[in-house]
N, C-alpha and C positions, 0 to 999 in steps of 0.2 A: 131629496129634490131640493134644491135651494129656492128661497123665497125672498121678496124683499126686506124682511125683519133682519136676515142674515146680515145685511150690508149696513146695517147702524153698529157704529166703531167708534171706540172712545177716540181716536185719531181725529173724528171730523167734530169733537165737541164744541170748539169755536167756531165753528160754522153753524153748528146747532145755536149757538148763543148768539150769533148774529141774527139769525131768522128768529128768535125769540124777542130780541131787540126791536126789531121791524115790525112784528106783530103787537108788542107794546106800544110803539110808535104811532100805528094807526088807532089803537084804543085812546090813547093819550090826547091824540089828535081832537077829539071831540068832548075832553073833558072841560069845564069850566073851572076857572082858577089855576088852572096849571098850563101857562101859554107856553113855557118854555119847556117842558117835560118830551113832547114828541121831537123838537129839532135835537134836544140833547140824546134822545135813545138814536137818532139817526146817525150822530156822531160816534156813539157806543159802536154801532152795528159796523160803521166804517173803519174802527179802530180794531174790532175784533177781525174783520178780513183781512186787515193788513199783517196779521200775525197767525192767520189760520194755517196757512203754508207751511210756516216753521214749525208750528206746534205739532201739525200733523206727522213732519219727517220724523220726530223725534220717537216714533212708535214703529215697531217691526211690522211691515204690511205686506200682504203677497202683492202681485202686479196689479191682480184684480181688485182687491182694496184701494190700491192707489188710485186707480183710473177710476173707480166709483167714489171716491173721495173726491176727484177733481169735477166728476159731472156733478155731484150733488152741492159742492161750492159754486159752479157756475148758474145751476136753477136755484139756488137761495139767493143768489148775487141780483139775479132777474127780478126775484119778488122783493128784494129788500131794498136795492137800488134803483128800480124801474117803477114798481107798482106804487110800493108804500110812500115815497116822496110825491107823486101826485095825490094819492089819498091825504097826506099829511098837509100838504099845502090847502088843497080844498078845503081840510077841515078847519086848518086856520084863517084862512083868509078866502072866503066863499068865492065861487066863480061868479062873474057877473050876469044880469038877466038878457034875456031877448037876443040880438043877432050877435052882440057881444059874446055871448056864453060859446058860441059857435066857434068863435076866434080860440078862445080858452082853452076848449077841449080839443081843438084841431092841435095846437101847440103841445098840450099834456099828451095826446098820443103821438105826434112827432118824437117827444123826449122819451116815451117807452118803447118805442120802434126802434130809436137808436139805440138805448140800452140792450134789446134783445139782439140786434144785429151785431153791436162791438163785441157782446159775448160771445156770441157764435163765431165771429170770425177771431176772437180770442182763443177758442178752444180748439182750433184749426191751426193758426199760425201763431202760436203763442211762442214767445221770445224770452229767454231766460236774462236779457240784457235790457231790453225796452220795452216799453208799451208802444203801440201806435194808436194815436187818438187818447183822448182823456179817460183814464181808468173810471169806472163806475162808482168806486168808493169816494173818489173826489168830487165827482159829482153832487154826490150826497153832501159832503162838506160844504160844499159851495152852497147847496141849499139852508144847511144849517146857519151857515153864515149869514147868507142873505135874509132869512126869518129873525135877525137879531132886530132889524130896521121895522118889521110889520109892512113890507111893501104892499102897495095895491095890486087888485088884480091883473092890471095890464103889466106892471113890471113882471109879475110872476110868468106871464105868458113868454115875456122876452127872454127871460130865465130858461125858461123850457127850452124854446128855441136855440139859443146860444149854446147851451149845455149839449144839446142833440147834434148840433153842428161840431162841436167841439169832439164828440166821442167817436163819431165817425169820418173825422179829418184824417189826412195822411202824417200830420204831425208825430213826429218821434221823439216821446219822452223818455229820457233814461229810468230805470229802475230806482227808486230811492233806496241808498244803502248808506250805512254809517250815518253821518250828520244828516242829511237828506231824509233818512227815515226817520230819525230824532225828531227832525223838524214837523214832518207831518204827524207823527202821534202828537207832539205837542199841540199842534194845530187841533185835532181832534179833543185832545184832553181838555184844552183851554174853552173849548167851545162847550162841553159837557159842563165846566164848572160855571162858565158865563150864564148859560139858560138857567142852570139850577138854581143859581142865585138871584135870578129875576124875581 
């Protein structure tokens, strides 16, 4: 009889690393004296997600292992690029009190909902040549970039809503390849270096 443990596979190691980076970002968001660590770990997770598919395809897998790996990646992305940024932002820049707290949490919910809807759409309508809507790892890099400036809670709420709208938009974005992929990787690596140097 098969069990979930049978679906742990070496081809998914980078996905697991992205999930670990997300959990570490949550832990770091509440740590005093390390304001740049959590945003750096968000960028690490985005960088890992960029290459997890290429890594997985280097292994000989059954059709079931490939399908399970794709589902695992999607579920990990929902956590790492959906829930983790909300926790990280809230840990670094506490939400406001009173009525404004409702607006902040509503914006955070819209962001999380957009991540889940976008990933569900991607699972069904995945296209090898383009993305439709802002990819979730790019949203994480936007957060890592925005947190350089220690924005106000109100600005954070605005970023939540803007990213949410971009993720579910009908805008087609070509999949980065070659120079575009290298530029994305440099963006992520540069954010890691910047935040860790703070």
